[in-house]
GULO-411053 format. One record per residue (C-alpha): x, y, z. Coordinates in Angstrom, 1 decimal. Layout:
<<X,Y,Z>>
...
! end
This chain:
<<53.6,-46.0,-84.1>>
<<53.4,-48.6,-86.5>>
<<55.9,-48.7,-88.9>>
<<54.1,-50.8,-92.3>>
<<51.1,-49.9,-93.9>>
<<49.0,-53.0,-95.1>>
<<46.7,-53.5,-97.9>>
<<44.4,-54.3,-94.9>>
<<45.3,-51.1,-93.1>>
<<44.1,-49.6,-96.3>>
<<40.3,-51.4,-96.6>>
<<40.1,-50.9,-92.7>>
<<40.2,-47.1,-93.3>>
<<37.8,-47.3,-96.1>>
<<35.5,-48.6,-93.8>>
<<36.4,-46.0,-91.3>>
<<36.2,-43.2,-93.2>>
<<32.5,-44.8,-95.0>>
<<31.4,-45.1,-91.0>>
<<32.4,-41.2,-90.1>>
<<31.3,-39.9,-92.9>>
<<27.7,-42.1,-92.7>>
<<27.8,-43.5,-96.4>>
<<27.1,-47.1,-96.8>>
<<29.2,-49.0,-98.9>>
<<25.7,-49.4,-101.4>>
<<25.8,-46.1,-101.5>>
<<29.8,-45.5,-101.7>>
<<29.2,-48.1,-104.9>>
<<27.1,-45.7,-106.4>>
<<28.5,-42.4,-105.9>>
<<31.9,-44.0,-107.7>>
<<29.8,-45.7,-110.4>>
<<30.1,-48.7,-109.5>>
<<27.6,-52.1,-109.3>>
<<25.8,-51.8,-105.9>>
<<27.8,-54.6,-104.0>>
<<31.8,-53.1,-105.6>>
<<32.8,-51.7,-102.5>>
<<31.4,-54.6,-100.1>>
<<33.6,-56.9,-102.8>>
<<36.7,-54.7,-102.0>>
<<36.2,-54.7,-98.2>>
<<36.0,-58.3,-98.0>>
<<38.7,-58.7,-100.1>>
<<37.4,-60.6,-102.9>>
<<38.5,-58.0,-105.6>>
<<41.6,-55.9,-105.5>>
<<41.3,-52.2,-105.0>>
<<42.4,-50.2,-107.9>>
<<44.5,-46.8,-106.6>>
<<42.1,-45.1,-109.1>>
<<39.2,-46.3,-107.1>>
<<40.9,-45.5,-104.2>>
<<41.4,-41.8,-104.8>>
<<37.8,-42.0,-105.9>>
<<37.0,-42.6,-102.9>>
<<39.1,-39.6,-101.7>>
<<37.5,-37.1,-103.2>>
<<34.1,-38.2,-102.2>>
<<34.9,-38.5,-98.4>>
<<36.6,-35.0,-99.2>>
<<40.1,-36.0,-97.9>>
<<43.5,-35.9,-98.9>>
<<46.1,-39.3,-99.2>>
<<48.1,-37.5,-96.8>>
<<44.9,-37.9,-94.0>>
<<44.3,-41.3,-95.3>>
<<47.4,-42.6,-94.7>>
<<48.3,-40.7,-91.8>>
<<49.0,-43.1,-88.3>>
<<47.5,-41.5,-86.4>>
<<43.5,-40.6,-87.4>>
<<42.6,-39.5,-84.0>>
<<44.9,-36.8,-84.3>>
<<45.1,-35.3,-87.3>>
<<43.5,-32.2,-87.6>>
<<45.2,-30.8,-84.7>>
<<48.6,-32.6,-85.5>>
<<48.1,-30.5,-88.8>>
<<46.7,-27.7,-86.9>>
<<50.1,-27.9,-85.4>>
<<52.2,-28.1,-87.9>>
<<50.4,-24.7,-89.2>>
<<51.3,-22.8,-87.3>>
<<54.6,-24.2,-86.4>>
<<55.2,-23.3,-89.9>>
<<54.7,-19.7,-89.5>>
<<57.5,-19.2,-86.5>>
<<60.8,-18.2,-87.4>>
<<63.7,-20.6,-87.7>>
<<65.1,-19.4,-84.1>>
<<61.5,-19.4,-82.3>>
<<61.2,-23.3,-84.2>>
<<64.5,-24.8,-82.5>>
<<63.4,-23.2,-79.3>>
<<60.0,-24.9,-79.5>>
<<61.8,-28.2,-80.3>>
<<64.0,-28.2,-77.1>>
<<61.1,-27.5,-75.2>>
<<59.1,-30.0,-76.2>>
<<62.0,-32.7,-76.4>>
<<61.8,-32.1,-72.6>>
<<58.5,-32.6,-72.0>>
<<58.8,-36.0,-73.6>>
<<61.8,-37.0,-71.8>>
<<60.5,-35.7,-68.6>>
<<57.3,-38.4,-68.9>>
! end
């Protein structure tokens, strides 16, 4: 798993979420109240992305910052489902499950 999250990663993810939401750069710019080319300029890195703009983009995509910055985008939903189920267990059961998962990982 990659540890460092770079500005390039943030820009990539904006494009990723734009694409899965079928929103063009122009449409995203307009939804944000910017000129038609603003997102293109951000994605080409000719202007810097403001944190407030990123938060507005996440709102348009209807995702949380946690989802946006999650290391493995493809597994986010299933990982959150697992976490939700895990959080409902008693501490004793959580410890047992951790031991089981550790054994499965070591066996690979």
